[in-house]
N, CA, C, O and CB atoms as a CASP TS submission, in Angstrom:
PFRMAT TS
TARGET T0000
AUTHOR 0000-0000-0000
METHOD Language model
MODEL 1
PARENT N/A
ATOM      1  N   MET     1      88.228 -15.031-105.190  1.00  0.00           N
ATOM      2  CA  MET     1      88.716 -16.290-104.508  1.00  0.00           C
ATOM      3  C   MET     1      89.847 -15.853-103.663  1.00  0.00           C
ATOM      4  O   MET     1      90.569 -14.893-103.930  1.00  0.00           O
ATOM      5  CB  MET     1      89.176 -17.451-105.532  1.00  0.00           C
ATOM      6  N   SER     2      89.964 -16.660-102.566  1.00  0.00           N
ATOM      7  CA  SER     2      91.048 -16.405-101.678  1.00  0.00           C
ATOM      8  C   SER     2      92.384 -16.986-102.130  1.00  0.00           C
ATOM      9  O   SER     2      92.406 -17.895-102.960  1.00  0.00           O
ATOM     10  CB  SER     2      90.708 -16.923-100.363  1.00  0.00           C
ATOM     11  N   ASP     3      93.504 -16.479-101.599  1.00  0.00           N
ATOM     12  CA  ASP     3      94.748 -17.035-102.040  1.00  0.00           C
ATOM     13  C   ASP     3      94.903 -18.562-101.567  1.00  0.00           C
ATOM     14  O   ASP     3      95.539 -19.376-102.237  1.00  0.00           O
ATOM     15  CB  ASP     3      95.916 -16.143-101.489  1.00  0.00           C
ATOM     16  N   ASN     4      94.328 -18.851-100.471  1.00  0.00           N
ATOM     17  CA  ASN     4      94.411 -20.245 -99.941  1.00  0.00           C
ATOM     18  C   ASN     4      93.721 -21.213-100.882  1.00  0.00           C
ATOM     19  O   ASN     4      94.216 -22.317-101.111  1.00  0.00           O
ATOM     20  CB  ASN     4      93.768 -20.345 -98.525  1.00  0.00           C
ATOM     21  N   LEU     5      92.578 -20.809-101.431  1.00  0.00           N
ATOM     22  CA  LEU     5      91.884 -21.687-102.395  1.00  0.00           C
ATOM     23  C   LEU     5      92.591 -21.898-103.606  1.00  0.00           C
ATOM     24  O   LEU     5      92.709 -23.039-104.054  1.00  0.00           O
ATOM     25  CB  LEU     5      90.606 -21.187-102.734  1.00  0.00           C
ATOM     26  N   ILE     6      93.112 -20.830-104.226  1.00  0.00           N
ATOM     27  CA  ILE     6      93.934 -20.920-105.443  1.00  0.00           C
ATOM     28  C   ILE     6      95.133 -21.822-105.208  1.00  0.00           C
ATOM     29  O   ILE     6      95.386 -22.703-106.031  1.00  0.00           O
ATOM     30  CB  ILE     6      94.403 -19.521-105.891  1.00  0.00           C
ATOM     31  N   THR     7      95.910 -21.642-104.092  1.00  0.00           N
ATOM     32  CA  THR     7      97.032 -22.484-103.762  1.00  0.00           C
ATOM     33  C   THR     7      96.632 -23.846-103.679  1.00  0.00           C
ATOM     34  O   THR     7      97.339 -24.703-104.211  1.00  0.00           O
ATOM     35  CB  THR     7      97.665 -22.095-102.531  1.00  0.00           C
ATOM     36  N   ALA     8      95.499 -24.181-103.029  1.00  0.00           N
ATOM     37  CA  ALA     8      95.039 -25.597-102.875  1.00  0.00           C
ATOM     38  C   ALA     8      94.671 -26.178-104.188  1.00  0.00           C
ATOM     39  O   ALA     8      94.922 -27.357-104.434  1.00  0.00           O
ATOM     40  CB  ALA     8      93.843 -25.704-101.930  1.00  0.00           C
ATOM     41  N   MET     9      94.039 -25.336-105.108  1.00  0.00           N
ATOM     42  CA  MET     9      93.738 -25.937-106.375  1.00  0.00           C
ATOM     43  C   MET     9      94.895 -26.155-107.245  1.00  0.00           C
ATOM     44  O   MET     9      94.900 -27.123-108.005  1.00  0.00           O
ATOM     45  CB  MET     9      92.796 -25.155-107.068  1.00  0.00           C
ATOM     46  N   VAL    10      95.851 -25.354-107.199  1.00  0.00           N
ATOM     47  CA  VAL    10      97.174 -25.561-107.920  1.00  0.00           C
ATOM     48  C   VAL    10      97.826 -26.751-107.431  1.00  0.00           C
ATOM     49  O   VAL    10      98.332 -27.545-108.224  1.00  0.00           O
ATOM     50  CB  VAL    10      98.132 -24.385-107.756  1.00  0.00           C
ATOM     51  N   ALA    11      97.855 -26.952-106.048  1.00  0.00           N
ATOM     52  CA  ALA    11      98.459 -28.165-105.485  1.00  0.00           C
ATOM     53  C   ALA    11      97.801 -29.419-105.972  1.00  0.00           C
ATOM     54  O   ALA    11      98.482 -30.379-106.333  1.00  0.00           O
ATOM     55  CB  ALA    11      98.402 -28.130-103.995  1.00  0.00           C
ATOM     56  N   VAL    12      96.520 -29.435-105.991  1.00  0.00           N
ATOM     57  CA  VAL    12      95.769 -30.602-106.446  1.00  0.00           C
ATOM     58  C   VAL    12      96.059 -30.881-107.889  1.00  0.00           C
ATOM     59  O   VAL    12      96.352 -32.024-108.241  1.00  0.00           O
ATOM     60  CB  VAL    12      94.278 -30.405-106.244  1.00  0.00           C
ATOM     61  N   VAL    13      95.989 -29.880-108.746  1.00  0.00           N
ATOM     62  CA  VAL    13      96.245 -30.098-110.167  1.00  0.00           C
ATOM     63  C   VAL    13      97.733 -30.528-110.419  1.00  0.00           C
ATOM     64  O   VAL    13      97.986 -31.350-111.300  1.00  0.00           O
ATOM     65  CB  VAL    13      95.912 -28.794-110.963  1.00  0.00           C
ATOM     66  N   THR    14      98.669 -29.996-109.679  1.00  0.00           N
ATOM     67  CA  THR    14     100.054 -30.460-109.821  1.00  0.00           C
ATOM     68  C   THR    14     100.148 -31.879-109.375  1.00  0.00           C
ATOM     69  O   THR    14     100.853 -32.651-110.023  1.00  0.00           O
ATOM     70  CB  THR    14     101.027 -29.588-109.024  1.00  0.00           C
ATOM     71  N   ALA    15      99.498 -32.287-108.322  1.00  0.00           N
ATOM     72  CA  ALA    15      99.626 -33.753-107.830  1.00  0.00           C
ATOM     73  C   ALA    15      98.939 -34.682-108.845  1.00  0.00           C
ATOM     74  O   ALA    15      99.383 -35.816-109.018  1.00  0.00           O
ATOM     75  CB  ALA    15      98.937 -33.962-106.345  1.00  0.00           C
ATOM     76  N   ILE    16      97.853 -34.226-109.528  1.00  0.00           N
ATOM     77  CA  ILE    16      97.218 -35.127-110.513  1.00  0.00           C
ATOM     78  C   ILE    16      98.256 -35.249-111.693  1.00  0.00           C
ATOM     79  O   ILE    16      98.465 -36.368-112.160  1.00  0.00           O
ATOM     80  CB  ILE    16      95.746 -34.540-111.025  1.00  0.00           C
ATOM     81  N   ILE    17      98.863 -34.240-112.154  1.00  0.00           N
ATOM     82  CA  ILE    17      99.721 -34.220-113.254  1.00  0.00           C
ATOM     83  C   ILE    17     101.018 -35.120-112.911  1.00  0.00           C
ATOM     84  O   ILE    17     101.495 -35.922-113.714  1.00  0.00           O
ATOM     85  CB  ILE    17     100.079 -32.719-113.600  1.00  0.00           C
ATOM     86  N   GLY    18     101.509 -34.893-111.667  1.00  0.00           N
ATOM     87  CA  GLY    18     102.613 -35.660-111.224  1.00  0.00           C
ATOM     88  C   GLY    18     102.269 -37.184-111.255  1.00  0.00           C
ATOM     89  O   GLY    18     103.018 -38.002-111.789  1.00  0.00           O
ATOM     90  N   LEU    19     101.195 -37.485-110.704  1.00  0.00           N
ATOM     91  CA  LEU    19     100.734 -38.965-110.569  1.00  0.00           C
ATOM     92  C   LEU    19     100.586 -39.502-111.977  1.00  0.00           C
ATOM     93  O   LEU    19     100.955 -40.652-112.213  1.00  0.00           O
ATOM     94  CB  LEU    19      99.295 -39.124-109.747  1.00  0.00           C
ATOM     95  N   ALA    20     100.058 -38.726-112.943  1.00  0.00           N
ATOM     96  CA  ALA    20      99.836 -39.259-114.226  1.00  0.00           C
ATOM     97  C   ALA    20     101.182 -39.460-114.901  1.00  0.00           C
ATOM     98  O   ALA    20     101.343 -40.466-115.592  1.00  0.00           O
ATOM     99  CB  ALA    20      98.923 -38.360-115.034  1.00  0.00           C
ATOM    100  N   ALA    21     102.131 -38.600-114.753  1.00  0.00           N
ATOM    101  CA  ALA    21     103.493 -38.754-115.353  1.00  0.00           C
ATOM    102  C   ALA    21     104.194 -39.929-114.754  1.00  0.00           C
ATOM    103  O   ALA    21     104.868 -40.686-115.453  1.00  0.00           O
ATOM    104  CB  ALA    21     104.353 -37.485-115.148  1.00  0.00           C
ATOM    105  N   LEU    22     104.043 -40.088-113.480  1.00  0.00           N
ATOM    106  CA  LEU    22     104.743 -41.245-112.820  1.00  0.00           C
ATOM    107  C   LEU    22     104.164 -42.542-113.310  1.00  0.00           C
ATOM    108  O   LEU    22     104.883 -43.514-113.543  1.00  0.00           O
ATOM    109  CB  LEU    22     104.625 -41.178-111.261  1.00  0.00           C
ATOM    110  N   SER    23     102.844 -42.551-113.466  1.00  0.00           N
ATOM    111  CA  SER    23     102.183 -43.842-113.899  1.00  0.00           C
ATOM    112  C   SER    23     102.584 -44.153-115.272  1.00  0.00           C
ATOM    113  O   SER    23     102.699 -45.333-115.605  1.00  0.00           O
ATOM    114  CB  SER    23     100.637 -43.778-113.824  1.00  0.00           C
ATOM    115  N   VAL    24     102.818 -43.161-116.136  1.00  0.00           N
ATOM    116  CA  VAL    24     103.195 -43.427-117.518  1.00  0.00           C
ATOM    117  C   VAL    24     104.650 -43.941-117.531  1.00  0.00           C
ATOM    118  O   VAL    24     104.947 -44.892-118.255  1.00  0.00           O
ATOM    119  CB  VAL    24     103.035 -42.131-118.409  1.00  0.00           C
ATOM    120  N   VAL    25     105.555 -43.338-116.754  1.00  0.00           N
ATOM    121  CA  VAL    25     106.928 -43.759-116.760  1.00  0.00           C
ATOM    122  C   VAL    25     107.066 -45.212-116.200  1.00  0.00           C
ATOM    123  O   VAL    25     107.819 -46.015-116.752  1.00  0.00           O
ATOM    124  CB  VAL    25     107.777 -42.764-115.936  1.00  0.00           C
ATOM    125  N   LEU    26     106.326 -45.543-115.092  1.00  0.00           N
ATOM    126  CA  LEU    26     106.407 -46.874-114.484  1.00  0.00           C
ATOM    127  C   LEU    26     105.557 -47.964-115.085  1.00  0.00           C
ATOM    128  O   LEU    26     105.583 -49.113-114.643  1.00  0.00           O
ATOM    129  CB  LEU    26     106.060 -46.768-113.102  1.00  0.00           C
ATOM    130  N   SER    27     104.816 -47.596-116.081  1.00  0.00           N
ATOM    131  CA  SER    27     103.921 -48.550-116.765  1.00  0.00           C
ATOM    132  C   SER    27     104.736 -49.684-117.400  1.00  0.00           C
ATOM    133  O   SER    27     105.777 -49.357-117.970  1.00  0.00           O
ATOM    134  CB  SER    27     103.070 -47.822-117.855  1.00  0.00           C
ATOM    135  N   PRO    28     104.393 -50.956-117.370  1.00  0.00           N
ATOM    136  CA  PRO    28     105.077 -51.969-118.042  1.00  0.00           C
ATOM    137  C   PRO    28     105.083 -51.781-119.566  1.00  0.00           C
ATOM    138  O   PRO    28     105.992 -52.216-120.273  1.00  0.00           O
ATOM    139  CB  PRO    28     104.489 -53.251-117.678  1.00  0.00           C
ATOM    140  N   ASN    29     104.032 -51.116-120.027  1.00  0.00           N
ATOM    141  CA  ASN    29     103.963 -50.901-121.541  1.00  0.00           C
ATOM    142  C   ASN    29     104.782 -49.708-121.920  1.00  0.00           C
ATOM    143  O   ASN    29     104.913 -49.499-123.126  1.00  0.00           O
ATOM    144  CB  ASN    29     102.475 -50.686-122.045  1.00  0.00           C
ATOM    145  N   ALA    30     105.352 -48.894-121.070  1.00  0.00           N
ATOM    146  CA  ALA    30     106.035 -47.611-121.357  1.00  0.00           C
ATOM    147  C   ALA    30     107.369 -47.796-122.091  1.00  0.00           C
ATOM    148  O   ALA    30     107.755 -46.955-122.904  1.00  0.00           O
ATOM    149  CB  ALA    30     106.282 -46.853-120.052  1.00  0.00           C
ATOM    150  N   GLN    31     108.078 -48.912-121.798  1.00  0.00           N
ATOM    151  CA  GLN    31     109.391 -49.216-122.370  1.00  0.00           C
ATOM    152  C   GLN    31     110.277 -48.083-122.098  1.00  0.00           C
ATOM    153  O   GLN    31     110.958 -47.642-123.023  1.00  0.00           O
ATOM    154  CB  GLN    31     109.330 -49.498-123.866  1.00  0.00           C
ATOM    155  N   THR    32     110.346 -47.537-120.868  1.00  0.00           N
ATOM    156  CA  THR    32     111.200 -46.378-120.517  1.00  0.00           C
ATOM    157  C   THR    32     112.635 -46.664-120.782  1.00  0.00           C
ATOM    158  O   THR    32     113.345 -45.757-121.217  1.00  0.00           O
ATOM    159  CB  THR    32     111.030 -45.989-119.063  1.00  0.00           C
ATOM    160  N   SER    33     113.123 -47.845-120.557  1.00  0.00           N
ATOM    161  CA  SER    33     114.595 -48.108-120.747  1.00  0.00           C
ATOM    162  C   SER    33     114.907 -47.970-122.207  1.00  0.00           C
ATOM    163  O   SER    33     115.983 -47.469-122.532  1.00  0.00           O
ATOM    164  CB  SER    33     115.024 -49.551-120.232  1.00  0.00           C
ATOM    165  N   ASN    34     114.007 -48.396-123.156  1.00  0.00           N
ATOM    166  CA  ASN    34     114.342 -48.344-124.514  1.00  0.00           C
ATOM    167  C   ASN    34     114.332 -46.929-124.992  1.00  0.00           C
ATOM    168  O   ASN    34     115.181 -46.539-125.794  1.00  0.00           O
ATOM    169  CB  ASN    34     113.433 -49.181-125.303  1.00  0.00           C
ATOM    170  N   VAL    35     113.389 -46.144-124.518  1.00  0.00           N
ATOM    171  CA  VAL    35     113.323 -44.742-124.796  1.00  0.00           C
ATOM    172  C   VAL    35     114.682 -44.017-124.363  1.00  0.00           C
ATOM    173  O   VAL    35     115.295 -43.278-125.132  1.00  0.00           O
ATOM    174  CB  VAL    35     112.080 -44.135-124.051  1.00  0.00           C
ATOM    175  N   LEU    36     115.072 -44.287-123.119  1.00  0.00           N
ATOM    176  CA  LEU    36     116.382 -43.690-122.632  1.00  0.00           C
ATOM    177  C   LEU    36     117.563 -44.094-123.436  1.00  0.00           C
ATOM    178  O   LEU    36     118.450 -43.285-123.710  1.00  0.00           O
ATOM    179  CB  LEU    36     116.653 -44.083-121.202  1.00  0.00           C
ATOM    180  N   LYS    37     117.587 -45.356-123.825  1.00  0.00           N
ATOM    181  CA  LYS    37     118.721 -45.831-124.681  1.00  0.00           C
ATOM    182  C   LYS    37     118.695 -45.153-125.999  1.00  0.00           C
ATOM    183  O   LYS    37     119.766 -44.805-126.497  1.00  0.00           O
ATOM    184  CB  LYS    37     118.675 -47.351-124.895  1.00  0.00           C
ATOM    185  N   ALA    38     117.552 -44.929-126.625  1.00  0.00           N
ATOM    186  CA  ALA    38     117.486 -44.300-127.904  1.00  0.00           C
ATOM    187  C   ALA    38     117.880 -42.884-127.863  1.00  0.00           C
ATOM    188  O   ALA    38     118.566 -42.386-128.756  1.00  0.00           O
ATOM    189  CB  ALA    38     116.164 -44.416-128.454  1.00  0.00           C
ATOM    190  N   ALA    39     117.421 -42.171-126.751  1.00  0.00           N
ATOM    191  CA  ALA    39     117.759 -40.780-126.585  1.00  0.00           C
ATOM    192  C   ALA    39     119.247 -40.587-126.363  1.00  0.00           C
ATOM    193  O   ALA    39     119.851 -39.681-126.938  1.00  0.00           O
ATOM    194  CB  ALA    39     116.985 -40.193-125.443  1.00  0.00           C
ATOM    195  N   SER    40     119.845 -41.434-125.531  1.00  0.00           N
ATOM    196  CA  SER    40     121.282 -41.319-125.252  1.00  0.00           C
ATOM    197  C   SER    40     122.136 -41.652-126.436  1.00  0.00           C
ATOM    198  O   SER    40     123.193 -41.058-126.650  1.00  0.00           O
ATOM    199  CB  SER    40     121.662 -42.203-124.118  1.00  0.00           C
ATOM    200  N   GLY    41     121.663 -42.626-127.220  1.00  0.00           N
ATOM    201  CA  GLY    41     122.391 -43.012-128.472  1.00  0.00           C
ATOM    202  C   GLY    41     122.325 -41.821-129.529  1.00  0.00           C
ATOM    203  O   GLY    41     123.302 -41.520-130.214  1.00  0.00           O
ATOM    204  N   GLY    42     121.126 -41.183-129.606  1.00  0.00           N
ATOM    205  CA  GLY    42     120.997 -40.120-130.478  1.00  0.00           C
ATOM    206  C   GLY    42     121.838 -38.868-130.044  1.00  0.00           C
ATOM    207  O   GLY    42     122.368 -38.131-130.875  1.00  0.00           O
ATOM    208  N   LEU    43     121.922 -38.682-128.750  1.00  0.00           N
ATOM    209  CA  LEU    43     122.747 -37.546-128.245  1.00  0.00           C
ATOM    210  C   LEU    43     124.165 -37.898-128.473  1.00  0.00           C
ATOM    211  O   LEU    43     124.911 -37.002-128.865  1.00  0.00           O
ATOM    212  CB  LEU    43     122.498 -37.237-126.727  1.00  0.00           C
ATOM    213  N   SER    44     124.615 -39.038-128.287  1.00  0.00           N
ATOM    214  CA  SER    44     126.037 -39.421-128.582  1.00  0.00           C
ATOM    215  C   SER    44     126.444 -39.191-129.973  1.00  0.00           C
ATOM    216  O   SER    44     127.556 -38.712-130.196  1.00  0.00           O
ATOM    217  CB  SER    44     126.274 -40.846-128.278  1.00  0.00           C
ATOM    218  N   THR    45     125.624 -39.497-130.950  1.00  0.00           N
ATOM    219  CA  THR    45     125.792 -39.325-132.316  1.00  0.00           C
ATOM    220  C   THR    45     125.856 -37.789-132.634  1.00  0.00           C
ATOM    221  O   THR    45     126.724 -37.342-133.385  1.00  0.00           O
ATOM    222  CB  THR    45     124.661 -40.039-133.063  1.00  0.00           C
ATOM    223  N   ASP    46     124.919 -37.004-132.045  1.00  0.00           N
ATOM    224  CA  ASP    46     124.929 -35.650-132.286  1.00  0.00           C
ATOM    225  C   ASP    46     126.153 -34.898-131.788  1.00  0.00           C
ATOM    226  O   ASP    46     126.651 -33.977-132.435  1.00  0.00           O
ATOM    227  CB  ASP    46     123.775 -35.113-131.731  1.00  0.00           C
ATOM    228  N   ILE    47     126.621 -35.317-130.623  1.00  0.00           N
ATOM    229  CA  ILE    47     127.825 -34.713-130.043  1.00  0.00           C
ATOM    230  C   ILE    47     129.060 -35.143-130.886  1.00  0.00           C
ATOM    231  O   ILE    47     129.958 -34.322-131.074  1.00  0.00           O
ATOM    232  CB  ILE    47     127.993 -35.147-128.521  1.00  0.00           C
ATOM    233  N   GLY    48     129.136 -36.353-131.382  1.00  0.00           N
ATOM    234  CA  GLY    48     130.235 -36.795-132.220  1.00  0.00           C
ATOM    235  C   GLY    48     130.275 -35.988-133.609  1.00  0.00           C
ATOM    236  O   GLY    48     131.342 -35.641-134.117  1.00  0.00           O
ATOM    237  N   ALA    49     129.092 -35.734-134.145  1.00  0.00           N
ATOM    238  CA  ALA    49     129.001 -34.931-135.378  1.00  0.00           C
ATOM    239  C   ALA    49     129.406 -33.472-135.155  1.00  0.00           C
ATOM    240  O   ALA    49     129.994 -32.805-136.006  1.00  0.00           O
ATOM    241  CB  ALA    49     127.578 -34.984-135.933  1.00  0.00           C
ATOM    242  N   ALA    50     129.043 -33.023-133.932  1.00  0.00           N
ATOM    243  CA  ALA    50     129.256 -31.578-133.688  1.00  0.00           C
ATOM    244  C   ALA    50     130.815 -31.290-133.448  1.00  0.00           C
ATOM    245  O   ALA    50     131.332 -30.229-133.799  1.00  0.00           O
ATOM    246  CB  ALA    50     128.375 -31.105-132.401  1.00  0.00           C
ATOM    247  N   VAL    51     131.491 -32.284-132.846  1.00  0.00           N
ATOM    248  CA  VAL    51     132.952 -32.067-132.552  1.00  0.00           C
ATOM    249  C   VAL    51     133.815 -32.546-133.656  1.00  0.00           C
ATOM    250  O   VAL    51     135.016 -32.279-133.617  1.00  0.00           O
ATOM    251  CB  VAL    51     133.373 -32.772-131.271  1.00  0.00           C
ATOM    252  N   ALA    52     133.304 -33.250-134.667  1.00  0.00           N
ATOM    253  CA  ALA    52     134.103 -33.884-135.715  1.00  0.00           C
ATOM    254  C   ALA    52     134.989 -32.816-136.416  1.00  0.00           C
ATOM    255  O   ALA    52     136.172 -33.108-136.597  1.00  0.00           O
ATOM    256  CB  ALA    52     133.167 -34.606-136.756  1.00  0.00           C
ATOM    257  N   PRO    53     134.550 -31.665-136.808  1.00  0.00           N
ATOM    258  CA  PRO    53     135.370 -30.696-137.428  1.00  0.00           C
ATOM    259  C   PRO    53     136.627 -30.332-136.594  1.00  0.00           C
ATOM    260  O   PRO    53     137.723 -30.135-137.118  1.00  0.00           O
ATOM    261  CB  PRO    53     134.554 -29.491-137.695  1.00  0.00           C
ATOM    262  N   VAL    54     136.400 -30.257-135.300  1.00  0.00           N
ATOM    263  CA  VAL    54     137.501 -29.818-134.376  1.00  0.00           C
ATOM    264  C   VAL    54     138.430 -31.113-134.109  1.00  0.00           C
ATOM    265  O   VAL    54     139.651 -30.964-134.158  1.00  0.00           O
ATOM    266  CB  VAL    54     136.859 -29.198-132.928  1.00  0.00           C
ATOM    267  N   SER    55     137.922 -32.278-133.851  1.00  0.00           N
ATOM    268  CA  SER    55     138.701 -33.387-133.494  1.00  0.00           C
ATOM    269  C   SER    55     139.257 -34.087-134.708  1.00  0.00           C
ATOM    270  O   SER    55     140.133 -34.941-134.570  1.00  0.00           O
ATOM    271  CB  SER    55     137.912 -34.305-132.677  1.00  0.00           C
ATOM    272  N   GLY    56     138.797 -33.768-135.852  1.00  0.00           N
ATOM    273  CA  GLY    56     139.282 -34.495-137.052  1.00  0.00           C
ATOM    274  C   GLY    56     138.574 -35.821-137.320  1.00  0.00           C
ATOM    275  O   GLY    56     138.993 -36.544-138.224  1.00  0.00           O
ATOM    276  N   GLY    57     137.569 -36.160-136.613  1.00  0.00           N
ATOM    277  CA  GLY    57     136.875 -37.384-136.719  1.00  0.00           C
ATOM    278  C   GLY    57     135.816 -37.265-137.852  1.00  0.00           C
ATOM    279  O   GLY    57     135.381 -36.206-138.303  1.00  0.00           O
ATOM    280  N   GLY    58     135.481 -38.484-138.227  1.00  0.00           N
ATOM    281  CA  GLY    58     134.428 -38.532-139.323  1.00  0.00           C
ATOM    282  C   GLY    58     133.100 -38.411-138.644  1.00  0.00           C
ATOM    283  O   GLY    58     132.986 -38.125-137.452  1.00  0.00           O
ATOM    284  N   LEU    59     132.021 -38.660-139.521  1.00  0.00           N
ATOM    285  CA  LEU    59     130.639 -38.585-139.020  1.00  0.00           C
ATOM    286  C   LEU    59     130.230 -39.977-138.583  1.00  0.00           C
ATOM    287  O   LEU    59     129.022 -40.196-138.494  1.00  0.00           O
ATOM    288  CB  LEU    59     129.649 -38.020-140.110  1.00  0.00           C
ATOM    289  N   GLY    60     131.041 -40.893-138.316  1.00  0.00           N
ATOM    290  CA  GLY    60     130.625 -42.243-137.948  1.00  0.00           C
ATOM    291  C   GLY    60     129.818 -42.920-139.072  1.00  0.00           C
ATOM    292  O   GLY    60     130.280 -42.991-140.211  1.00  0.00           O
ATOM    293  N   SER    61     128.648 -43.403-138.758  1.00  0.00           N
ATOM    294  CA  SER    61     127.945 -44.119-139.730  1.00  0.00           C
ATOM    295  C   SER    61     127.131 -43.229-140.693  1.00  0.00           C
ATOM    296  O   SER    61     126.410 -43.742-141.549  1.00  0.00           O
ATOM    297  CB  SER    61     127.080 -45.071-139.056  1.00  0.00           C
ATOM    298  N   ILE    62     127.245 -41.953-140.556  1.00  0.00           N
ATOM    299  CA  ILE    62     126.536 -41.055-141.463  1.00  0.00           C
ATOM    300  C   ILE    62     127.383 -40.972-142.709  1.00  0.00           C
ATOM    301  O   ILE    62     128.582 -40.705-142.631  1.00  0.00           O
ATOM    302  CB  ILE    62     126.283 -39.627-140.827  1.00  0.00           C
ATOM    303  N   SER    63     126.732 -41.215-143.938  1.00  0.00           N
ATOM    304  CA  SER    63     127.501 -41.080-145.138  1.00  0.00           C
ATOM    305  C   SER    63     126.774 -40.064-146.130  1.00  0.00           C
ATOM    306  O   SER    63     125.546 -39.984-146.168  1.00  0.00           O
ATOM    307  CB  SER    63     127.699 -42.507-145.796  1.00  0.00           C
ATOM    308  N   MET    64     127.540 -39.364-146.855  1.00  0.00           N
ATOM    309  CA  MET    64     127.078 -38.411-147.762  1.00  0.00           C
ATOM    310  C   MET    64     126.847 -39.110-149.120  1.00  0.00           C
ATOM    311  O   MET    64     127.638 -39.972-149.502  1.00  0.00           O
ATOM    312  CB  MET    64     128.064 -37.250-147.859  1.00  0.00           C
ATOM    313  N   PRO    65     125.774 -38.748-149.853  1.00  0.00           N
ATOM    314  CA  PRO    65     125.611 -39.383-151.144  1.00  0.00           C
ATOM    315  C   PRO    65     126.596 -38.976-152.114  1.00  0.00           C
ATOM    316  O   PRO    65     127.092 -37.852-152.037  1.00  0.00           O
ATOM    317  CB  PRO    65     124.320 -39.130-151.679  1.00  0.00           C
ATOM    318  N   GLN    66     126.937 -39.812-153.049  1.00  0.00           N
ATOM    319  CA  GLN    66     127.885 -39.535-154.177  1.00  0.00           C
ATOM    320  C   GLN    66     127.201 -38.730-155.202  1.00  0.00           C
ATOM    321  O   GLN    66     125.979 -38.848-155.289  1.00  0.00           O
ATOM    322  CB  GLN    66     128.430 -40.829-154.819  1.00  0.00           C
ATOM    323  N   LEU    67     127.852 -37.896-156.021  1.00  0.00           N
ATOM    324  CA  LEU    67     127.310 -37.106-157.004  1.00  0.00           C
ATOM    325  C   LEU    67     126.661 -37.959-158.063  1.00  0.00           C
ATOM    326  O   LEU    67     125.601 -37.636-158.597  1.00  0.00           O
ATOM    327  CB  LEU    67     128.329 -36.233-157.557  1.00  0.00           C
ATOM    328  N   GLY    68     127.349 -39.092-158.359  1.00  0.00           N
ATOM    329  CA  GLY    68     126.818 -39.975-159.409  1.00  0.00           C
ATOM    330  C   GLY    68     125.552 -40.648-159.046  1.00  0.00           C
ATOM    331  O   GLY    68     124.869 -41.172-159.926  1.00  0.00           O
ATOM    332  N   ALA    69     125.178 -40.666-157.739  1.00  0.00           N
ATOM    333  CA  ALA    69     124.015 -41.332-157.282  1.00  0.00           C
ATOM    334  C   ALA    69     122.805 -40.427-157.580  1.00  0.00           C
ATOM    335  O   ALA    69     121.674 -40.888-157.420  1.00  0.00           O
ATOM    336  CB  ALA    69     124.135 -41.676-155.779  1.00  0.00           C
ATOM    337  N   LEU    70     122.975 -39.231-157.981  1.00  0.00           N
ATOM    338  CA  LEU    70     121.847 -38.311-158.257  1.00  0.00           C
ATOM    339  C   LEU    70     121.059 -38.697-159.606  1.00  0.00           C
ATOM    340  O   LEU    70     119.947 -38.234-159.863  1.00  0.00           O
ATOM    341  CB  LEU    70     122.417 -36.819-158.361  1.00  0.00           C
ATOM    342  N   GLY    71     121.714 -39.545-160.397  1.00  0.00           N
ATOM    343  CA  GLY    71     121.114 -39.940-161.684  1.00  0.00           C
ATOM    344  C   GLY    71     121.430 -39.006-162.777  1.00  0.00           C
ATOM    345  O   GLY    71     120.716 -38.977-163.780  1.00  0.00           O
ATOM    346  N   ASN    72     122.498 -38.212-162.640  1.00  0.00           N
ATOM    347  CA  ASN    72     122.885 -37.266-163.721  1.00  0.00           C
ATOM    348  C   ASN    72     123.992 -37.847-164.655  1.00  0.00           C
ATOM    349  O   ASN    72     124.554 -37.127-165.481  1.00  0.00           O
ATOM    350  CB  ASN    72     123.389 -35.927-163.088  1.00  0.00           C
ATOM    351  N   GLY    73     124.293 -39.183-164.502  1.00  0.00           N
ATOM    352  CA  GLY    73     125.259 -39.854-165.365  1.00  0.00           C
ATOM    353  C   GLY    73     126.652 -39.595-165.118  1.00  0.00           C
ATOM    354  O   GLY    73     127.519 -40.037-165.871  1.00  0.00           O
ATOM    355  N   VAL    74     126.934 -38.850-164.026  1.00  0.00           N
ATOM    356  CA  VAL    74     128.365 -38.553-163.765  1.00  0.00           C
ATOM    357  C   VAL    74     129.029 -39.777-163.151  1.00  0.00           C
ATOM    358  O   VAL    74     130.223 -39.749-162.854  1.00  0.00           O
ATOM    359  CB  VAL    74     128.528 -37.310-162.813  1.00  0.00           C
TER
END
């Protein structure tokens, strides 16, 4: 095969994948804004937990179980 044919085939496949991705993102059923909000909220929690030992902050809403909660009667 010639290099021009391979380049053309790659361009067509790339365009098809790009169009499919764009249609998924812009679809009314995609709920893109909800996905972005959830991802950014999760990232914020992860960053807060990562810097907590340095900044002296707690883990926010994350709580560790108590030893007595394990059912060992303590």
